[in-house]
N, C-alpha and C positions, 0 to 999 in steps of 0.2 A: 429305621424307625418302626416301632411296633404297629401291627395292622390296625389295632384299635385307635391309635393316634391318627392314622391316615383317614379313618372314617369320620373324624370330627370335622365340623365346619372350619373353614380356613381361619377365622378369627380365634376360635377356641384352640385350634392346633398351634397357632403362633403363640398364644398366651400360655398354653401348657408347656410348650417347648421352652419358651423364654423363662418361665417360672422355674423349671428344673435347672436350667443353665445358670440363672441368676443366683439361685439358692446355693448351688455348688461352687460357683466361681466368682460371685459378686457382680455388681452392675458394670463395673469397669473392665472386668475380666472377660466379658463376652461381647463380641462385636455383632453388628446387625447381619453380616455375611454368615456367621455361624448359625444364628437363629434361622435365617432363610434356608440354609442348607439342611439343618436338622429338622425343620418343620416341613420341608418339601414344598414351600410356596415360592412364588415369584416375588422379586423385590417390589414390583408394583402392587402386588396383593398385600404385602406387609404394610407398605406406606398408605394404602387405601384404608386400612383399619387403624393404623397407628402412625400419625404424621411424623413422629420422631422417636428416637430411642427413649428419650425421657417420658414421652407419652406411654410407651409400652411398659417402661419400668413402673410408672405410676399406676397403670392398670394392674400389673402384677401385684403391687403392694396393696392396692384396694381389694383385690381378691384375697390376698393373704390376711388382710385386716378382717374381713368377714369370717374367714375360716378360724383365725386365732381367737377372736372374740367369742365365737360360737363354742370353741373348745373350753375357754375359761368359764363361760356360763354353764355349760354342761357339767364341768367338774364341780363348780360351786353347788349346783342343784343336786348333784349326786351325794353331796355331804349332808343333805337333809334340809329341813325348813328353817332352821335357826340361822339367821344372818351371820352370827359369830362363827358358826361352823362353816358357812359358805365362804367367808373370808379366808379361812384356812384351807378349805377344800379346793379352792381354785388352784392351789399349788400342785394338785395332782395333774393338771394339764401341763405344768412345767416338767414334772417327772416323766410324763408320757413323751414329751418332746425329746428328752434325753434318750429314751429307749428307741426312738425312730432311727432306722438305718440312714446314715448320711446326714445326721443333724449337724448344721453348720452355724449354730448360734442364732441370735435374734435377727431375722431379716430386716427389721426396721432399724435397729442400731447399726447393722452392717451398711444399709442403704444411706443412713444419715452420714456415716463416716466417709462415704464415697460421693456424696452429692453436695452441690453448692446450695447454701441457704437461698430460699426463694425458688429453687427449681421444683418441678412437679413432683419428683420422688421425695424430696425433702419436705415439701408441704404435706403430702399424704402421710409421711412418717410423723410429723408433728401432730397432725389431726388424730392419727391413730393413738398416739400416746395420750393425748388429751381425752379422747373418748373412753379409753380403758380406765384412766384415773377417775373420770366422772362417774363411771359405773361402779368402781370400787368405792368411791365416796358415797354413793347412794346406799350401797350395802352397809358401809360403816355407820351411816346415819340411821338406817333401819335397826342396826344392832344396838344403837344407843351410845355410840362412842362420844366421849366428851368433846373431842375435836376431830370430826370426821375428815376434814381436809388434811390434817396432819397424819392420821392413820392411813388414808388413801395414798398420800405421798410416800410414806414409809413402805407400805406393802408393794406399791408399783416399782419403787426403787429396788426392792428385794427381788421382785420378778425379773426386772431388767438386768440386774447384776448376775443373777443365776443363769439367765439365758446367754448373756455375754460371755460368762465363764465357760459355757458349753462350746464356744468357738475354740477355746484353747485346749480344753480337755473334756472327755466324756466320763467324768467321775460320777457314778450314780449316787454317791454320798452328798453331792451338792444340792440337788433338789430336796433330798430328805432333810438336810440341815436348814435349808431355806424354809421348808414347811414348819419345822420346829421353831425357828425364829419368828415366823408369822404367828404361830400359836401364842408365843410369849408376848408379842406386840399387841395382839388382840386382847389377851388377858389383862394387860396393863391399861389399854385404852377403853375397855368395856368391862368395868367391874362386874363380878358375878351378881346375879339377881336383877340385872337391868332388863 
């Protein structure tokens, strides 16, 4: 374990270690014993902070939610002040994910595939997808989309599909194609001059 990880408080060490392992191997592919060994904490310490593996997975997904939504917002804002451009610009965050070493696809889609409906990880995933779509819907509304709900649905499906495809292959053409498709969708949904 790197020295910097050892200096983190126990809760952060557990969460950081679990996050790396869950991202690389999935929720089911990592046992509590591996997290304990890799984080260097006692079993009692892990369970004092996270009463179950589901609670730990939910905390990891909540942290990932904050990080991913921040990346989407920063990419959108970097595209400028026009909400139409922001709707397209957010796809730069998708492209950046593909460039990250060790990218394993969308952690939320991966978690949903491995979790039972109603479990804590599944619930966090559903809420994450809902909050991203709500944010995209607000941008679509600001842009003057004729049907902001439809545009938000289309764009978030495009994001999810592109991230899911990253689990299978790291083709840098995928996020570029998704961004071009997003530009076409935005142009259709928000006629010029609005």
